[in-house]
N, C-alpha and C positions, 0 to 999 in steps of 0.2 A: 504494500500500500504506500501511496505517496504520503509525505509528511503532513500535507494539508488535510488529507482524509483522516489520518490518525488523530490530528488535533481536534477535528470535529467530533470524532467518536469518543474522545476522552474528555471533552468539555462537559460541565454539568448542565442540566436543562435550565432554561431561563426561569426566573421567579415570576410566576403567573398568579395574580391576585384579583379578587373581585373589586369593584370600584371603591367600596368603603375602606377596605384594607389598603388599597393602593393609595388612596388619599391620606390615610394615616401614615403610611411609609414615607410619603413625599412631603408631608406637612401642609397639605392643601385641603380646602373644603371639599366635601364629597360632591356637592352640587356642581362644582367646577369640573370635576372629572366626568360626571354624568353629562354635563353640557358639552364637553369636548367630544364625548362618545357620540352624542346626537349630531354634532356639527361635522363629524368625521376627522377631527384633529387627532383623536386617539383611536387606534385600532384595537379590536378585542376579538377573542375567540370564544364562540359559544361552547358552553359545557353544561348540558342539561338546560335548566332554566336560568343559569347564571352566565354572566359575561366575565371572561378572565382577561386581564391586561398584563402585558409584558412590562414589568416595572422598569427594567434597565433601558428598554427601548424608549419608553416615555421619558425617562430621566435624560437620555441623550438628546431627544427631541427638544426638551425644555432648555438644554444648554445651548442649542443652536440659536435661540433668540437672544 
């Protein structure tokens, strides 16, 4: 295997949290996270009835601004 493939296989899965826990982790109001979800600023993955957000991806996106 190539080194890039090995690195992907060895990296831990991303931290995926529901909006409330994501807001707590980032120190933001929950309604802000939910508004960003509705506006498409934040992407989520459906998991049953919940939406899960990649916390690190959102953190990187916020640092861009």
